[in-house]
All heavy atoms as TSV, in Angstrom:
chain	resi	resn	atom	element	x	y	z
A	1	MET	N	N	216.360	-54.046	-18.942
A	1	MET	CA	C	214.994	-54.393	-18.765
A	1	MET	C	C	214.824	-55.322	-17.559
A	1	MET	O	O	213.917	-55.149	-16.761
A	1	MET	CB	C	214.447	-55.069	-20.022
A	1	MET	CG	C	212.970	-55.268	-19.919
A	1	MET	SD	S	212.264	-56.677	-20.802
A	1	MET	CE	C	212.858	-58.083	-20.010
A	2	ALA	N	N	215.718	-56.293	-17.413
A	2	ALA	CA	C	215.612	-57.234	-16.300
A	2	ALA	C	C	215.661	-56.510	-14.965
A	2	ALA	O	O	214.911	-56.849	-14.039
A	2	ALA	CB	C	216.717	-58.280	-16.376
A	3	ALA	N	N	216.512	-55.511	-14.839
A	3	ALA	CA	C	216.632	-54.779	-13.578
A	3	ALA	C	C	215.313	-54.118	-13.201
A	3	ALA	O	O	214.897	-54.164	-12.043
A	3	ALA	CB	C	217.736	-53.733	-13.678
A	4	GLN	N	N	214.636	-53.534	-14.166
A	4	GLN	CA	C	213.376	-52.851	-13.859
A	4	GLN	C	C	212.268	-53.849	-13.531
A	4	GLN	O	O	211.486	-53.624	-12.611
A	4	GLN	CB	C	212.986	-51.947	-15.015
A	4	GLN	CG	C	213.978	-50.817	-15.154
A	4	GLN	CD	C	213.473	-49.691	-16.018
A	4	GLN	OE1	O	212.373	-49.711	-16.539
A	4	GLN	NE2	N	214.301	-48.681	-16.169
A	5	VAL	N	N	212.197	-54.948	-14.262
A	5	VAL	CA	C	211.183	-55.974	-13.982
A	5	VAL	C	C	211.440	-56.595	-12.611
A	5	VAL	O	O	210.514	-56.748	-11.803
A	5	VAL	CB	C	211.168	-57.052	-15.083
A	5	VAL	CG1	C	210.300	-58.231	-14.678
A	5	VAL	CG2	C	210.681	-56.463	-16.393
A	6	PHE	N	N	212.697	-56.933	-12.317
A	6	PHE	CA	C	213.015	-57.540	-11.026
A	6	PHE	C	C	212.747	-56.573	-9.881
A	6	PHE	O	O	212.291	-56.974	-8.813
A	6	PHE	CB	C	214.456	-58.018	-10.991
A	6	PHE	CG	C	214.701	-59.285	-11.769
A	6	PHE	CD1	C	215.969	-59.814	-11.852
A	6	PHE	CD2	C	213.679	-59.943	-12.423
A	6	PHE	CE1	C	216.213	-60.979	-12.558
A	6	PHE	CE2	C	213.909	-61.110	-13.132
A	6	PHE	CZ	C	215.169	-61.627	-13.197
A	7	GLN	N	N	213.044	-55.299	-10.074
A	7	GLN	CA	C	212.756	-54.321	-9.025
A	7	GLN	C	C	211.258	-54.226	-8.778
A	7	GLN	O	O	210.815	-54.155	-7.635
A	7	GLN	CB	C	213.315	-52.945	-9.383
A	7	GLN	CG	C	213.125	-51.923	-8.276
A	7	GLN	CD	C	213.845	-52.303	-6.999
A	7	GLN	OE1	O	215.031	-52.630	-7.021
A	7	GLN	NE2	N	213.145	-52.273	-5.867
A	8	ALA	N	N	210.469	-54.251	-9.842
A	8	ALA	CA	C	209.007	-54.216	-9.689
A	8	ALA	C	C	208.521	-55.450	-8.942
A	8	ALA	O	O	207.683	-55.350	-8.036
A	8	ALA	CB	C	208.334	-54.118	-11.053
A	9	PHE	N	N	209.043	-56.628	-9.281
A	9	PHE	CA	C	208.675	-57.846	-8.558
A	9	PHE	C	C	209.092	-57.752	-7.090
A	9	PHE	O	O	208.349	-58.127	-6.190
A	9	PHE	CB	C	209.328	-59.077	-9.189
A	9	PHE	CG	C	208.659	-59.573	-10.439
A	9	PHE	CD1	C	209.344	-60.415	-11.296
A	9	PHE	CD2	C	207.358	-59.234	-10.768
A	9	PHE	CE1	C	208.746	-60.907	-12.448
A	9	PHE	CE2	C	206.751	-59.714	-11.910
A	9	PHE	CZ	C	207.445	-60.555	-12.752
A	10	ASN	N	N	210.304	-57.276	-6.853
A	10	ASN	CA	C	210.805	-57.134	-5.491
A	10	ASN	C	C	209.922	-56.189	-4.684
A	10	ASN	O	O	209.640	-56.437	-3.509
A	10	ASN	CB	C	212.244	-56.635	-5.527
A	10	ASN	CG	C	212.868	-56.562	-4.164
A	10	ASN	OD1	O	212.928	-57.563	-3.462
A	10	ASN	ND2	N	213.337	-55.399	-3.785
A	11	ASP	N	N	209.473	-55.124	-5.303
A	11	ASP	CA	C	208.638	-54.135	-4.612
A	11	ASP	C	C	207.317	-54.721	-4.119
A	11	ASP	O	O	206.742	-54.216	-3.154
A	11	ASP	CB	C	208.343	-52.944	-5.523
A	11	ASP	CG	C	209.563	-52.054	-5.742
A	11	ASP	OD1	O	210.567	-52.203	-5.012
A	11	ASP	OD2	O	209.511	-51.215	-6.668
A	12	VAL	N	N	206.832	-55.766	-4.775
A	12	VAL	CA	C	205.557	-56.367	-4.360
A	12	VAL	C	C	205.753	-57.704	-3.643
A	12	VAL	O	O	204.794	-58.428	-3.413
A	12	VAL	CB	C	204.566	-56.512	-5.540
A	12	VAL	CG1	C	204.176	-55.145	-6.071
A	12	VAL	CG2	C	205.138	-57.395	-6.639
A	13	GLY	N	N	207.009	-58.029	-3.281
A	13	GLY	CA	C	207.240	-59.170	-2.401
A	13	GLY	C	C	207.809	-60.429	-3.008
A	13	GLY	O	O	207.928	-61.439	-2.323
A	14	PHE	N	N	208.176	-60.417	-4.276
A	14	PHE	CA	C	208.797	-61.601	-4.872
A	14	PHE	C	C	210.255	-61.699	-4.435
A	14	PHE	O	O	210.907	-60.695	-4.176
A	14	PHE	CB	C	208.750	-61.532	-6.400
A	14	PHE	CG	C	207.414	-61.856	-6.992
A	14	PHE	CD1	C	206.402	-60.898	-7.019
A	14	PHE	CD2	C	207.158	-63.105	-7.515
A	14	PHE	CE1	C	205.169	-61.186	-7.557
A	14	PHE	CE2	C	205.928	-63.400	-8.063
A	14	PHE	CZ	C	204.923	-62.435	-8.082
A	15	THR	N	N	210.777	-62.907	-4.365
A	15	THR	CA	C	212.194	-63.136	-4.107
A	15	THR	C	C	212.855	-63.493	-5.426
A	15	THR	O	O	212.415	-64.400	-6.118
A	15	THR	CB	C	212.378	-64.288	-3.093
A	15	THR	OG1	O	211.716	-63.932	-1.881
A	15	THR	CG2	C	213.844	-64.542	-2.827
A	16	ILE	N	N	213.895	-62.785	-5.756
A	16	ILE	CA	C	214.594	-62.979	-7.024
A	16	ILE	C	C	215.903	-63.718	-6.740
A	16	ILE	O	O	216.704	-63.271	-5.912
A	16	ILE	CB	C	214.910	-61.626	-7.690
A	16	ILE	CG1	C	213.667	-60.743	-7.784
A	16	ILE	CG2	C	215.564	-61.837	-9.052
A	16	ILE	CD1	C	212.541	-61.297	-8.590
A	17	PRO	N	N	216.150	-64.849	-7.411
A	17	PRO	CA	C	217.416	-65.560	-7.186
A	17	PRO	C	C	218.606	-64.775	-7.738
A	17	PRO	O	O	218.457	-63.962	-8.653
A	17	PRO	CB	C	217.228	-66.872	-7.949
A	17	PRO	CG	C	216.197	-66.586	-8.964
A	17	PRO	CD	C	215.306	-65.517	-8.385
A	18	ALA	N	N	219.757	-65.040	-7.170
A	18	ALA	CA	C	220.982	-64.408	-7.666
A	18	ALA	C	C	221.194	-64.779	-9.128
A	18	ALA	O	O	220.993	-65.918	-9.524
A	18	ALA	CB	C	222.166	-64.879	-6.832
A	19	GLY	N	N	221.594	-63.807	-9.919
A	19	GLY	CA	C	221.830	-64.076	-11.343
A	19	GLY	C	C	220.595	-64.619	-12.022
A	19	GLY	O	O	220.691	-65.555	-12.815
A	20	GLY	N	N	219.442	-64.045	-11.734
A	20	GLY	CA	C	218.170	-64.594	-12.183
A	20	GLY	C	C	217.773	-64.258	-13.608
A	20	GLY	O	O	216.609	-64.393	-13.957
A	21	HIS	N	N	218.700	-63.846	-14.432
A	21	HIS	CA	C	218.358	-63.566	-15.828
A	21	HIS	C	C	219.545	-63.904	-16.733
A	21	HIS	O	O	220.683	-63.972	-16.287
A	21	HIS	CB	C	217.975	-62.098	-16.013
A	21	HIS	CG	C	219.137	-61.158	-15.861
A	21	HIS	ND1	N	219.679	-60.849	-14.633
A	21	HIS	CD2	C	219.865	-60.492	-16.779
A	21	HIS	CE1	C	220.683	-60.012	-14.809
A	21	HIS	NE2	N	220.819	-59.786	-16.100
A	22	ALA	N	N	219.237	-64.144	-17.970
A	22	ALA	CA	C	220.265	-64.362	-18.987
A	22	ALA	C	C	219.783	-63.693	-20.266
A	22	ALA	O	O	218.578	-63.574	-20.488
A	22	ALA	CB	C	220.483	-65.850	-19.228
A	23	TYR	N	N	220.692	-63.250	-21.060
A	23	TYR	CA	C	220.312	-62.562	-22.291
A	23	TYR	C	C	221.410	-62.712	-23.329
A	23	TYR	O	O	222.536	-63.064	-23.016
A	23	TYR	CB	C	220.035	-61.084	-22.016
A	23	TYR	CG	C	221.223	-60.341	-21.441
A	23	TYR	CD1	C	222.097	-59.665	-22.267
A	23	TYR	CD2	C	221.471	-60.349	-20.076
A	23	TYR	CE1	C	223.189	-59.002	-21.744
A	23	TYR	CE2	C	222.566	-59.691	-19.544
A	23	TYR	CZ	C	223.418	-59.010	-20.382
A	23	TYR	OH	O	224.502	-58.371	-19.873
A	24	TRP	N	N	221.037	-62.454	-24.563
A	24	TRP	CA	C	221.996	-62.494	-25.671
A	24	TRP	C	C	221.920	-61.160	-26.380
A	24	TRP	O	O	220.855	-60.751	-26.830
A	24	TRP	CB	C	221.642	-63.622	-26.634
A	24	TRP	CG	C	222.363	-63.547	-27.948
A	24	TRP	CD1	C	221.850	-63.082	-29.130
A	24	TRP	CD2	C	223.707	-63.922	-28.212
A	24	TRP	NE1	N	222.801	-63.151	-30.107
A	24	TRP	CE2	C	223.962	-63.668	-29.576
A	24	TRP	CE3	C	224.721	-64.444	-27.440
A	24	TRP	CZ2	C	225.179	-63.920	-30.172
A	24	TRP	CZ3	C	225.931	-64.698	-28.033
A	24	TRP	CH2	C	226.155	-64.441	-29.383
A	25	VAL	N	N	223.040	-60.459	-26.429
A	25	VAL	CA	C	223.078	-59.197	-27.150
A	25	VAL	C	C	223.844	-59.322	-28.453
A	25	VAL	O	O	223.891	-58.382	-29.233
A	25	VAL	CB	C	223.672	-58.050	-26.294
A	25	VAL	CG1	C	222.766	-57.736	-25.124
A	25	VAL	CG2	C	225.062	-58.380	-25.824
A	26	GLY	N	N	224.433	-60.469	-28.684
A	26	GLY	CA	C	225.118	-60.714	-29.948
A	26	GLY	C	C	226.510	-60.115	-30.003
A	26	GLY	O	O	226.982	-59.467	-29.086
A	27	GLU	N	N	227.138	-60.389	-31.098
A	27	GLU	CA	C	228.454	-59.822	-31.345
A	27	GLU	C	C	228.308	-58.313	-31.540
A	27	GLU	O	O	227.291	-57.849	-32.032
A	27	GLU	CB	C	229.060	-60.443	-32.612
A	27	GLU	CG	C	229.180	-61.950	-32.583
A	27	GLU	CD	C	230.308	-62.433	-31.701
A	27	GLU	OE1	O	231.302	-61.705	-31.538
A	27	GLU	OE2	O	230.185	-63.541	-31.165
A	28	ALA	N	N	229.334	-57.571	-31.190
A	28	ALA	CA	C	229.302	-56.130	-31.400
A	28	ALA	C	C	229.087	-55.822	-32.879
A	28	ALA	O	O	229.741	-56.404	-33.746
A	28	ALA	CB	C	230.606	-55.509	-30.919
A	29	MET	N	N	228.132	-54.978	-33.146
A	29	MET	CA	C	227.794	-54.548	-34.508
A	29	MET	C	C	227.290	-55.705	-35.372
A	29	MET	O	O	227.285	-55.626	-36.587
A	29	MET	CB	C	228.995	-53.881	-35.197
A	29	MET	CG	C	229.584	-52.704	-34.454
A	29	MET	SD	S	228.455	-51.323	-34.300
A	29	MET	CE	C	228.466	-50.725	-35.961
A	30	GLY	N	N	226.847	-56.793	-34.756
A	30	GLY	CA	C	226.380	-57.957	-35.502
A	30	GLY	C	C	224.875	-57.948	-35.688
A	30	GLY	O	O	224.162	-57.092	-35.179
A	31	SER	N	N	224.397	-58.921	-36.426
A	31	SER	CA	C	222.964	-59.006	-36.682
A	31	SER	C	C	222.436	-60.425	-36.471
A	31	SER	O	O	221.399	-60.785	-36.993
A	31	SER	CB	C	222.666	-58.555	-38.115
A	31	SER	OG	O	223.339	-59.396	-39.032
A	32	VAL	N	N	223.169	-61.251	-35.690
A	32	VAL	CA	C	222.769	-62.630	-35.460
A	32	VAL	C	C	221.768	-62.672	-34.307
A	32	VAL	O	O	222.033	-62.171	-33.220
A	32	VAL	CB	C	223.981	-63.523	-35.134
A	32	VAL	CG1	C	223.539	-64.941	-34.818
A	32	VAL	CG2	C	224.958	-63.518	-36.292
A	33	ASP	N	N	220.607	-63.258	-34.560
A	33	ASP	CA	C	219.587	-63.427	-33.537
A	33	ASP	C	C	219.887	-64.708	-32.754
A	33	ASP	O	O	220.415	-65.673	-33.304
A	33	ASP	CB	C	218.217	-63.526	-34.200
A	33	ASP	CG	C	217.075	-63.306	-33.233
A	33	ASP	OD1	O	217.282	-63.435	-32.010
A	33	ASP	OD2	O	215.967	-63.002	-33.694
A	34	PHE	N	N	219.521	-64.735	-31.478
A	34	PHE	CA	C	219.795	-65.895	-30.629
A	34	PHE	C	C	219.243	-67.173	-31.239
A	34	PHE	O	O	219.900	-68.207	-31.227
A	34	PHE	CB	C	219.208	-65.678	-29.233
A	34	PHE	CG	C	219.463	-66.830	-28.309
A	34	PHE	CD1	C	220.685	-66.974	-27.689
A	34	PHE	CD2	C	218.496	-67.779	-28.069
A	34	PHE	CE1	C	220.944	-68.034	-26.839
A	34	PHE	CE2	C	218.736	-68.850	-27.225
A	34	PHE	CZ	C	219.966	-68.975	-26.610
A	35	LYS	N	N	218.043	-67.132	-31.778
A	35	LYS	CA	C	217.425	-68.348	-32.329
A	35	LYS	C	C	218.185	-68.886	-33.535
A	35	LYS	O	O	218.005	-70.034	-33.912
A	35	LYS	CB	C	215.957	-68.098	-32.683
A	35	LYS	CG	C	215.723	-67.140	-33.826
A	35	LYS	CD	C	214.239	-66.935	-34.057
A	35	LYS	CE	C	213.917	-66.074	-35.222
A	35	LYS	NZ	N	214.442	-64.746	-35.236
A	36	ASP	N	N	219.049	-68.084	-34.118
A	36	ASP	CA	C	219.824	-68.507	-35.283
A	36	ASP	C	C	221.214	-69.037	-34.923
A	36	ASP	O	O	221.966	-69.436	-35.810
A	36	ASP	CB	C	219.969	-67.336	-36.270
A	36	ASP	CG	C	218.632	-66.872	-36.805
A	36	ASP	OD1	O	217.722	-67.726	-36.946
A	36	ASP	OD2	O	218.479	-65.666	-37.066
A	37	LEU	N	N	221.557	-69.031	-33.648
A	37	LEU	CA	C	222.884	-69.508	-33.242
A	37	LEU	C	C	222.970	-71.023	-33.369
A	37	LEU	O	O	222.093	-71.745	-32.908
A	37	LEU	CB	C	223.165	-69.122	-31.787
A	37	LEU	CG	C	223.285	-67.643	-31.489
A	37	LEU	CD1	C	223.473	-67.437	-29.991
A	37	LEU	CD2	C	224.424	-67.025	-32.257
A	38	ASP	N	N	224.017	-71.492	-33.985
A	38	ASP	CA	C	224.240	-72.932	-34.097
A	38	ASP	C	C	225.740	-73.173	-34.130
A	38	ASP	O	O	226.382	-72.882	-35.141
A	38	ASP	CB	C	223.585	-73.495	-35.346
A	38	ASP	CG	C	223.641	-75.012	-35.400
A	38	ASP	OD1	O	223.590	-75.637	-34.317
A	38	ASP	OD2	O	223.738	-75.557	-36.509
A	39	PRO	N	N	226.306	-73.645	-33.084
A	39	PRO	CA	C	225.709	-74.001	-31.794
A	39	PRO	C	C	225.591	-72.780	-30.881
A	39	PRO	O	O	226.198	-71.742	-31.145
A	39	PRO	CB	C	226.706	-74.993	-31.200
A	39	PRO	CG	C	228.025	-74.531	-31.719
A	39	PRO	CD	C	227.737	-73.995	-33.126
A	40	VAL	N	N	224.844	-72.926	-29.807
A	40	VAL	CA	C	224.746	-71.866	-28.809
A	40	VAL	C	C	226.106	-71.761	-28.112
A	40	VAL	O	O	226.682	-72.785	-27.733
A	40	VAL	CB	C	223.633	-72.184	-27.790
A	40	VAL	CG1	C	223.608	-71.167	-26.668
A	40	VAL	CG2	C	222.281	-72.259	-28.482
A	41	PRO	N	N	226.635	-70.556	-27.957
A	41	PRO	CA	C	227.950	-70.406	-27.315
A	41	PRO	C	C	227.965	-70.999	-25.900
A	41	PRO	O	O	226.984	-70.918	-25.160
A	41	PRO	CB	C	228.148	-68.892	-27.260
A	41	PRO	CG	C	227.284	-68.358	-28.352
A	41	PRO	CD	C	226.097	-69.277	-28.416
A	42	GLU	N	N	229.097	-71.586	-25.548
A	42	GLU	CA	C	229.240	-72.242	-24.242
A	42	GLU	C	C	228.973	-71.265	-23.094
A	42	GLU	O	O	228.374	-71.630	-22.089
A	42	GLU	CB	C	230.639	-72.830	-24.109
A	42	GLU	CG	C	230.846	-73.602	-22.835
A	42	GLU	CD	C	232.222	-74.239	-22.767
A	42	GLU	OE1	O	232.899	-74.361	-23.796
A	42	GLU	OE2	O	232.609	-74.613	-21.653
A	43	LYS	N	N	229.399	-70.020	-23.230
A	43	LYS	CA	C	229.175	-69.034	-22.170
A	43	LYS	C	C	227.676	-68.832	-21.931
A	43	LYS	O	O	227.246	-68.670	-20.787
A	43	LYS	CB	C	229.846	-67.705	-22.534
A	43	LYS	CG	C	229.734	-66.656	-21.474
A	43	LYS	CD	C	230.438	-67.072	-20.198
A	43	LYS	CE	C	230.374	-65.976	-19.161
A	43	LYS	NZ	N	230.788	-66.427	-17.847
A	44	VAL	N	N	226.888	-68.845	-22.990
A	44	VAL	CA	C	225.439	-68.680	-22.849
A	44	VAL	C	C	224.842	-69.889	-22.133
A	44	VAL	O	O	224.056	-69.737	-21.189
A	44	VAL	CB	C	224.765	-68.457	-24.220
A	44	VAL	CG1	C	223.255	-68.406	-24.084
A	44	VAL	CG2	C	225.280	-67.185	-24.868
A	45	THR	N	N	225.205	-71.099	-22.542
A	45	THR	CA	C	224.648	-72.290	-21.897
A	45	THR	C	C	225.103	-72.390	-20.444
A	45	THR	O	O	224.321	-72.787	-19.575
A	45	THR	CB	C	225.008	-73.581	-22.661
A	45	THR	OG1	O	226.418	-73.688	-22.783
A	45	THR	CG2	C	224.372	-73.595	-24.036
A	46	ASP	N	N	226.344	-71.998	-20.147
A	46	ASP	CA	C	226.827	-72.005	-18.763
A	46	ASP	C	C	226.046	-71.015	-17.908
A	46	ASP	O	O	225.681	-71.311	-16.767
A	46	ASP	CB	C	228.315	-71.657	-18.700
A	46	ASP	CG	C	229.211	-72.754	-19.231
A	46	ASP	OD1	O	228.720	-73.882	-19.458
A	46	ASP	OD2	O	230.413	-72.475	-19.432
A	47	THR	N	N	225.794	-69.835	-18.447
A	47	THR	CA	C	225.049	-68.812	-17.707
A	47	THR	C	C	223.624	-69.268	-17.426
A	47	THR	O	O	223.116	-69.099	-16.311
A	47	THR	CB	C	225.045	-67.488	-18.484
A	47	THR	OG1	O	226.400	-67.055	-18.664
A	47	THR	CG2	C	224.264	-66.406	-17.755
A	48	VAL	N	N	222.981	-69.858	-18.406
A	48	VAL	CA	C	221.608	-70.341	-18.217
A	48	VAL	C	C	221.575	-71.494	-17.210
A	48	VAL	O	O	220.668	-71.565	-16.370
A	48	VAL	CB	C	220.978	-70.746	-19.561
A	48	VAL	CG1	C	219.643	-71.433	-19.371
A	48	VAL	CG2	C	220.804	-69.516	-20.443
A	49	ALA	N	N	222.567	-72.368	-17.243
A	49	ALA	CA	C	222.625	-73.463	-16.268
A	49	ALA	C	C	222.803	-72.924	-14.852
A	49	ALA	O	O	222.167	-73.406	-13.906
A	49	ALA	CB	C	223.762	-74.427	-16.621
A	50	THR	N	N	223.655	-71.925	-14.691
A	50	THR	CA	C	223.845	-71.300	-13.380
A	50	THR	C	C	222.567	-70.622	-12.910
A	50	THR	O	O	222.180	-70.732	-11.746
A	50	THR	CB	C	225.005	-70.287	-13.423
A	50	THR	OG1	O	226.196	-70.979	-13.790
A	50	THR	CG2	C	225.188	-69.586	-12.090
A	51	MET	N	N	221.901	-69.931	-13.810
A	51	MET	CA	C	220.638	-69.266	-13.485
A	51	MET	C	C	219.618	-70.288	-12.984
A	51	MET	O	O	218.962	-70.076	-11.952
A	51	MET	CB	C	220.095	-68.543	-14.722
A	51	MET	CG	C	218.763	-67.866	-14.522
A	51	MET	SD	S	218.099	-67.197	-16.066
A	51	MET	CE	C	217.690	-68.697	-16.926
A	52	ALA	N	N	219.488	-71.400	-13.671
A	52	ALA	CA	C	218.534	-72.438	-13.272
A	52	ALA	C	C	218.926	-73.063	-11.935
A	52	ALA	O	O	218.065	-73.308	-11.077
A	52	ALA	CB	C	218.450	-73.508	-14.355
A	53	ALA	N	N	220.205	-73.307	-11.728
A	53	ALA	CA	C	220.670	-73.875	-10.460
A	53	ALA	C	C	220.398	-72.924	-9.299
A	53	ALA	O	O	219.963	-73.352	-8.222
A	53	ALA	CB	C	222.159	-74.208	-10.542
A	54	ASN	N	N	220.642	-71.632	-9.499
A	54	ASN	CA	C	220.356	-70.647	-8.454
A	54	ASN	C	C	218.875	-70.603	-8.122
A	54	ASN	O	O	218.494	-70.526	-6.949
A	54	ASN	CB	C	220.834	-69.260	-8.870
A	54	ASN	CG	C	222.339	-69.123	-8.857
A	54	ASN	OD1	O	223.045	-69.982	-8.339
A	54	ASN	ND2	N	222.833	-68.049	-9.435
A	55	ALA	N	N	218.026	-70.644	-9.129
A	55	ALA	CA	C	216.576	-70.614	-8.905
A	55	ALA	C	C	216.120	-71.867	-8.158
A	55	ALA	O	O	215.313	-71.787	-7.225
A	55	ALA	CB	C	215.838	-70.483	-10.232
A	56	ALA	N	N	216.652	-73.019	-8.541
A	56	ALA	CA	C	216.276	-74.270	-7.869
A	56	ALA	C	C	216.764	-74.268	-6.413
A	56	ALA	O	O	216.046	-74.705	-5.510
A	56	ALA	CB	C	216.853	-75.462	-8.619
A	57	HIS	N	N	217.966	-73.770	-6.184
A	57	HIS	CA	C	218.501	-73.700	-4.825
A	57	HIS	C	C	217.633	-72.792	-3.955
A	57	HIS	O	O	217.274	-73.155	-2.822
A	57	HIS	CB	C	219.940	-73.197	-4.863
A	57	HIS	CG	C	220.565	-73.027	-3.521
A	57	HIS	ND1	N	220.868	-74.084	-2.700
A	57	HIS	CD2	C	220.924	-71.914	-2.840
A	57	HIS	CE1	C	221.400	-73.626	-1.572
A	57	HIS	NE2	N	221.435	-72.313	-1.640
A	58	LEU	N	N	217.294	-71.624	-4.459
A	58	LEU	CA	C	216.449	-70.698	-3.705
A	58	LEU	C	C	215.082	-71.309	-3.424
A	58	LEU	O	O	214.566	-71.201	-2.307
A	58	LEU	CB	C	216.294	-69.379	-4.460
A	58	LEU	CG	C	215.392	-68.345	-3.787
A	58	LEU	CD1	C	215.926	-67.948	-2.411
A	58	LEU	CD2	C	215.240	-67.126	-4.683
A	59	ALA	N	N	214.507	-71.974	-4.399
A	59	ALA	CA	C	213.200	-72.619	-4.198
A	59	ALA	C	C	213.278	-73.660	-3.095
A	59	ALA	O	O	212.369	-73.758	-2.250
A	59	ALA	CB	C	212.722	-73.258	-5.503
A	60	GLY	N	N	214.368	-74.428	-3.061
A	60	GLY	CA	C	214.547	-75.421	-2.003
A	60	GLY	C	C	214.675	-74.785	-0.630
A	60	GLY	O	O	214.096	-75.269	0.351
A	61	LEU	N	N	215.422	-73.699	-0.553
A	61	LEU	CA	C	215.564	-72.999	0.729
A	61	LEU	C	C	214.228	-72.465	1.216
A	61	LEU	O	O	213.877	-72.603	2.393
A	61	LEU	CB	C	216.571	-71.850	0.597
A	61	LEU	CG	C	218.028	-72.227	0.380
A	61	LEU	CD1	C	218.864	-70.978	0.111
A	61	LEU	CD2	C	218.564	-72.977	1.588
A	62	LEU	N	N	213.483	-71.850	0.315
A	62	LEU	CA	C	212.188	-71.278	0.698
A	62	LEU	C	C	211.170	-72.359	1.029
A	62	LEU	O	O	210.321	-72.165	1.902
A	62	LEU	CB	C	211.670	-70.350	-0.399
A	62	LEU	CG	C	212.459	-69.064	-0.579
A	62	LEU	CD1	C	211.959	-68.293	-1.797
A	62	LEU	CD2	C	212.418	-68.201	0.666
A	63	ALA	N	N	211.243	-73.502	0.362
A	63	ALA	CA	C	210.329	-74.602	0.659
A	63	ALA	C	C	210.607	-75.167	2.043
A	63	ALA	O	O	209.683	-75.552	2.768
A	63	ALA	CB	C	210.448	-75.704	-0.388
A	64	GLY	N	N	211.877	-75.219	2.436
A	64	GLY	CA	C	212.255	-75.758	3.735
A	64	GLY	C	C	211.962	-74.814	4.884
A	64	GLY	O	O	211.584	-75.226	5.975
A	65	ALA	N	N	212.146	-73.538	4.647
A	65	ALA	CA	C	211.936	-72.537	5.695
A	65	ALA	C	C	211.634	-71.204	5.028
A	65	ALA	O	O	212.537	-70.441	4.734
A	65	ALA	CB	C	213.164	-72.419	6.575
A	66	GLY	N	N	210.377	-70.965	4.765
A	66	GLY	CA	C	209.968	-69.731	4.104
A	66	GLY	C	C	210.148	-68.524	4.993
A	66	GLY	O	O	210.638	-68.617	6.129
A	67	TYR	N	N	209.758	-67.405	4.495
A	67	TYR	CA	C	209.842	-66.174	5.259
A	67	TYR	C	C	208.894	-66.241	6.454
A	67	TYR	O	O	207.838	-66.837	6.379
A	67	TYR	CB	C	209.460	-64.976	4.383
A	67	TYR	CG	C	210.486	-64.656	3.334
A	67	TYR	CD1	C	210.201	-64.858	1.994
A	67	TYR	CD2	C	211.737	-64.171	3.688
A	67	TYR	CE1	C	211.143	-64.557	1.019
A	67	TYR	CE2	C	212.682	-63.873	2.719
A	67	TYR	CZ	C	212.371	-64.072	1.387
A	67	TYR	OH	O	213.300	-63.783	0.437
A	68	PRO	N	N	209.267	-65.592	7.545
A	68	PRO	CA	C	208.369	-65.574	8.699
A	68	PRO	C	C	207.098	-64.771	8.368
A	68	PRO	O	O	207.143	-63.857	7.550
A	68	PRO	CB	C	209.182	-64.883	9.792
A	68	PRO	CG	C	210.299	-64.197	9.105
A	68	PRO	CD	C	210.507	-64.873	7.793
A	69	PRO	N	N	205.985	-65.126	9.007
A	69	PRO	CA	C	204.758	-64.373	8.736
A	69	PRO	C	C	204.895	-62.918	9.152
A	69	PRO	O	O	205.607	-62.596	10.095
A	69	PRO	CB	C	203.701	-65.075	9.571
A	69	PRO	CG	C	204.392	-66.112	10.375
A	69	PRO	CD	C	205.820	-66.175	9.961
A	70	ALA	N	N	204.213	-62.071	8.420
A	70	ALA	CA	C	204.282	-60.637	8.716
A	70	ALA	C	C	203.438	-60.289	9.917
A	70	ALA	O	O	202.498	-60.901	10.265
A	70	ALA	CB	C	203.812	-59.835	7.517
């Protein structure tokens, strides 16, 4: 789903940061919902932290020197 949404955003001019999504699909053949995880797995929190850092870095780059006018 993320690939299709990001492609649609890209098609209309949005800039998508690297690794701009995170998701939880659960254990194979499991039925645990993300909101029920206690604690949240370290891999999930690491991925979300990286996603946020990438988005903040891209925002800083674009704020300093945005795209040239068309």
